[in-house]
Every structure is written in C-alpha cells, then in structure tokens.
C-alpha positions as CSV (number, residue, x, y, z in Angstrom):
1,M,-2.8,30.8,-30.9
2,S,-4.2,34.1,-31.9
3,I,-5.4,36.6,-29.2
4,T,-8.9,36.2,-30.5
5,R,-8.8,32.5,-30.3
6,R,-7.2,32.7,-26.8
7,L,-9.9,34.9,-25.5
8,F,-12.5,32.6,-27.0
9,V,-11.0,29.6,-25.1
10,C,-11.0,31.6,-21.9
11,L,-14.6,32.5,-22.3
12,L,-15.4,28.9,-22.5
13,G,-14.1,28.5,-19.0
14,S,-10.9,26.6,-19.7
15,V,-7.7,27.4,-17.7
16,C,-6.1,30.3,-19.7
17,L,-3.1,32.1,-18.4
18,A,-1.4,33.0,-21.6
19,S,-0.2,36.5,-21.7
20,S,2.1,38.6,-23.8
21,A,4.0,39.2,-20.5
22,F,5.1,35.6,-20.5
23,A,7.1,34.2,-23.3
24,A,6.0,30.7,-24.3
25,D,9.5,29.3,-24.0
26,K,10.5,31.0,-20.7
27,V,11.6,28.6,-18.1
28,Y,11.2,29.8,-14.5
29,Q,14.2,29.0,-12.3
30,V,13.4,27.3,-9.0
31,A,15.6,27.1,-5.8
32,S,15.2,24.0,-3.6
33,D,17.3,22.8,-0.7
34,A,17.5,19.2,-1.8
35,A,18.2,17.8,1.7
36,Y,14.7,17.7,3.0
37,A,13.1,14.4,1.9
38,P,10.4,13.7,1.0
39,F,9.8,17.3,-0.1
40,E,13.1,17.7,-2.0
41,S,16.2,15.5,-2.4
42,L,18.6,14.4,-5.0
43,N,18.2,11.2,-7.0
44,A,21.0,9.1,-8.5
45,K,21.3,11.5,-11.4
46,Q,21.7,14.5,-9.0
47,E,18.3,15.8,-10.1
48,V,16.1,17.5,-7.5
49,V,13.0,15.3,-6.9
50,G,10.3,15.1,-4.3
51,F,6.8,16.2,-3.3
52,D,7.4,19.9,-3.8
53,V,8.9,19.3,-7.2
54,D,5.9,17.2,-8.3
55,V,3.4,19.7,-7.0
56,L,5.0,22.8,-8.6
57,S,5.7,21.0,-11.8
58,A,2.1,19.8,-12.1
59,A,0.8,23.3,-11.2
60,A,3.1,24.8,-13.8
61,A,1.9,22.4,-16.5
62,K,-1.7,23.2,-15.8
63,A,-1.0,26.9,-15.9
64,G,1.1,26.8,-19.0
65,F,4.6,27.6,-17.9
66,K,7.9,25.7,-17.4
67,V,10.1,25.3,-14.3
68,K,13.7,24.1,-13.7
69,F,14.9,23.1,-10.3
70,H,18.3,23.9,-8.8
71,N,19.7,22.5,-5.6
72,T,20.3,25.6,-3.4
73,P,21.5,25.6,0.2
74,W,18.9,26.8,2.7
75,E,21.1,29.5,4.1
76,G,20.8,32.2,1.4
77,I,18.0,30.5,-0.5
78,F,15.7,33.5,-0.2
79,A,18.4,35.9,-1.3
80,T,18.3,34.3,-4.7
81,L,14.9,35.8,-5.2
82,A,16.0,39.3,-4.4
83,M,19.0,39.0,-6.6
84,G,17.0,37.7,-9.5
85,D,19.0,34.4,-9.7
86,R,15.8,32.4,-9.1
87,D,12.2,33.1,-9.8
88,I,10.6,30.7,-7.2
89,V,11.7,29.1,-4.0
90,A,10.1,25.7,-3.6
91,S,11.6,24.2,-0.5
92,A,9.0,23.3,2.2
93,V,8.9,27.0,3.1
94,T,6.5,27.8,6.0
95,I,4.5,30.9,5.4
96,T,5.2,33.3,8.3
97,P,4.4,37.0,8.8
98,E,8.1,37.8,9.0
99,R,8.9,36.1,5.6
100,K,5.9,37.8,4.0
101,R,7.5,41.1,4.6
102,S,10.3,40.3,2.2
103,M,8.7,38.0,-0.3
104,D,5.3,36.9,-1.6
105,F,3.8,33.5,-1.2
106,S,1.4,31.3,-3.2
107,D,-1.7,29.8,-1.7
108,P,-0.8,27.1,0.8
109,Y,-0.1,23.6,-0.6
110,F,0.8,21.6,2.5
111,E,-0.2,21.6,6.1
112,A,2.6,20.8,8.6
113,K,3.6,21.2,12.2
114,Q,6.7,20.8,14.4
115,L,7.6,17.4,15.8
116,I,10.1,16.4,18.5
117,A,12.4,13.4,17.8
118,V,14.2,11.7,20.7
119,A,15.8,8.4,21.4
120,A,13.3,5.6,22.1
121,N,14.4,5.3,25.7
122,S,14.5,9.0,26.4
123,A,12.7,10.4,29.4
124,I,11.7,13.5,27.5
125,G,8.0,13.6,27.2
126,K,7.0,17.1,26.2
127,F,8.4,20.3,24.7
128,A,9.0,21.9,28.1
129,D,11.3,19.0,29.0
130,L,13.9,20.3,26.4
131,K,14.9,23.0,28.9
132,G,18.5,22.3,29.8
133,K,18.9,19.8,27.0
134,K,20.9,19.9,23.8
135,V,18.5,20.4,20.9
136,G,19.3,20.0,17.2
137,V,17.5,22.2,14.6
138,Q,18.1,23.2,11.0
139,T,19.4,26.8,10.9
140,G,16.8,29.4,10.0
141,T,13.8,27.0,10.1
142,T,10.6,27.3,12.1
143,G,12.0,24.5,14.3
144,D,14.9,26.8,15.1
145,E,12.5,29.6,15.9
146,V,10.2,27.6,18.3
147,V,13.3,26.2,20.2
148,Q,14.7,29.8,20.5
149,K,11.4,30.8,22.2
150,L,11.8,28.0,24.7
151,L,15.6,28.1,25.4
152,G,16.5,31.6,24.4
153,K,18.0,32.9,21.1
154,T,21.6,32.7,22.1
155,N,21.4,29.5,24.2
156,P,24.5,27.4,23.5
157,N,22.3,24.2,23.9
158,I,20.7,25.0,20.5
159,K,22.8,23.0,18.0
160,R,22.2,24.2,14.5
161,F,22.8,22.1,11.3
162,E,22.6,22.7,7.6
163,S,19.8,20.2,7.2
164,T,17.3,18.3,9.4
165,P,18.7,14.9,8.4
166,L,22.2,16.0,9.7
167,A,20.5,17.0,13.0
168,L,18.8,13.7,13.2
169,Q,22.1,11.8,12.5
170,E,23.6,13.8,15.4
171,L,20.7,12.6,17.6
172,L,21.5,9.0,16.6
173,A,25.1,9.6,17.5
174,G,24.1,11.0,20.9
175,G,25.4,14.5,20.2
176,V,22.0,16.1,21.0
177,D,19.1,15.0,23.2
178,A,16.4,15.9,20.8
179,V,15.6,17.4,17.4
180,V,12.7,19.7,16.6
181,A,11.7,19.9,12.9
182,D,8.8,19.7,10.5
183,N,6.8,16.5,10.9
184,G,7.0,15.3,7.3
185,V,10.8,15.3,7.3
186,V,11.1,13.7,10.8
187,V,8.6,10.9,10.0
188,N,10.2,10.3,6.6
189,F,13.7,9.9,8.2
190,I,12.5,7.5,10.9
191,T,10.5,5.5,8.3
192,H,13.6,5.0,6.2
193,N,15.9,4.3,9.2
194,K,13.8,1.6,10.9
195,G,16.7,0.5,13.1
196,S,17.3,4.0,14.4
197,K,15.3,3.5,17.6
198,L,13.9,7.0,17.6
199,K,10.4,8.1,18.7
200,T,8.4,11.2,18.0
201,L,6.6,13.5,20.4
202,D,3.9,16.0,19.6
203,D,3.1,19.0,21.8
204,P,-0.1,21.1,22.2
205,S,2.1,24.2,21.8
206,F,2.9,23.3,18.2
207,T,0.5,25.1,15.9
208,K,-0.4,24.2,12.3
209,E,2.0,25.6,9.7
210,Y,1.4,26.0,6.0
211,Y,3.9,25.7,3.1
212,G,3.8,28.0,0.2
213,F,5.9,28.7,-2.9
214,A,7.8,32.0,-2.6
215,V,8.4,34.6,-5.3
216,K,10.1,38.0,-5.3
217,K,8.1,40.7,-3.6
218,G,5.7,42.3,-6.0
219,N,5.8,39.6,-8.7
220,A,2.0,39.4,-8.8
221,A,1.9,38.0,-12.4
222,L,3.9,34.9,-11.6
223,L,2.2,34.4,-8.3
224,A,-1.2,34.4,-10.0
225,R,-0.1,31.8,-12.5
226,I,1.2,29.5,-9.7
227,N,-2.0,29.9,-7.7
228,R,-4.1,29.2,-10.8
229,G,-2.2,26.0,-11.4
230,L,-2.5,25.0,-7.7
231,A,-6.2,25.5,-7.8
232,V,-6.6,23.2,-10.8
233,I,-4.5,20.4,-9.4
234,K,-6.4,20.6,-6.1
235,T,-9.7,20.2,-7.9
236,D,-8.9,17.6,-10.6
237,G,-7.3,15.0,-8.4
238,T,-3.7,15.6,-9.4
239,Y,-2.7,16.9,-6.0
240,D,-4.3,14.0,-4.2
241,Q,-2.4,11.5,-6.4
242,I,0.9,13.3,-5.6
243,Y,0.2,13.4,-1.9
244,K,-0.6,9.7,-1.9
245,K,2.6,8.9,-3.7
246,Y,4.7,10.5,-0.9
247,F,2.6,10.1,2.2
248,G,0.4,7.1,1.5
249,R,-3.0,8.7,2.4
C-alpha cells in the first residue's frame, strides 16, 4: 500500500498502524512461562497456548503485526527483554510500580487478585492464619510478595516453587499448609482436579491486580501498537469471546 493510500485509509477512521519503522514481515518474539494455565500452557504439540496467547495474538492481528511465542521459565523471563532476546513478555504479569521501573507495560487486559488454597478440612480461615504455617508460592510472583509481607522475607516457612501448579501439588501432598497465588490459576487447577479436595479463601487484604504485556523500557512504538490492538478487541467483541472461552462468563 502506498503512503498516500495508507494515509487515506487512516483518515477514514480505520485502524492504521503501518509505519516504515515496522517491517511488514517482522515477527515479534514473545516470552511466556507455559506453566500457568489457563493463561499459558503447552499443548500436545508443545506449542504455547492459553488466554494470554489468544488475547495478544488477536490484538496483534488487529494492529497489523505478527507474534511468535516461546516457552520461557519465569525466573529470568524479564531479562529476555533487556537482552533483546524477546520483544514482549506475555505471562500473566501483574503491573506493579517496581516492575514499571525496569520495563514498560501495555494497558491492562485482565483483572486478578490473590487467592488462598488450602485443604478442604483445613482450619485456616483467613490470610492472618498463615502465620506459623508453611506456605507455597511461585518464586518472584505477587503471591510471593504478599506472603513475604505477612511472614517476613527470609522466613523459612515460605516454600518457593518454579510454578504455581507445582506449589499446589505440594499442597495436595501435605508438604505445605496453604498456597497463595493468582485467582485464575488456582481456580483453574481446582476445576481440573475435582478430586483434590481443596478449597479457596479470599481475604479483604488482597487488592485488585491487573495484568499487562511487558516490553523493553522505552519501546514506545511497539507499546502503542499493542495498546491499539487491545483497544480494538475490547470494543469489537473479540476480547469478550476469548474471555468466555477460558472463564465461561
């Protein structure tokens, strides 16, 4: 499309993000920790799939760019941006002031909060009851952070795991008394493990959190394209369809 034609289409109000700064065939590399269903996991073909994948892929399609997902361990996932190995991190990343100092975030695309998982017969009834208990968390997550605030950063009762499902498996095995993690992952695990005999607890101290797609600090051009795509899928019904696919409402 010629520059003149492109400008004409933009003036008509269509979504137009083409720019000489972005090659038409460029594929943006995306890091995802595929151990966080339903947001990202591996299918039988070892492909990264999930809610985040569908949302970012749909936004990219609307904004006119391509993405490729790579399974990347959570520990070190943000370093891939700084090193230039990945262009985007799409991995149920909570937007926090601390993280915003080292990377830039898209507009929020999901609202979450922490949730406590315990055995169905557990006497634990609230967050404060976790004092003196062994608590499983995924290393470096907001669940890890909130438990540190309650128990202390170096408390040996905080048991850290590479993924939330591993922490929940340890809860089933009796190795920890509770797990604190994002609600979407905890609910998904219990839903798909109906015989697990786990229950969940909310707590008034848990505030709302918002997920965003992360890019290298200062990459304003890519961030603008992601945000434009997100805006479109939120208004044309695409986002609602994806949300219903994974969460049923």
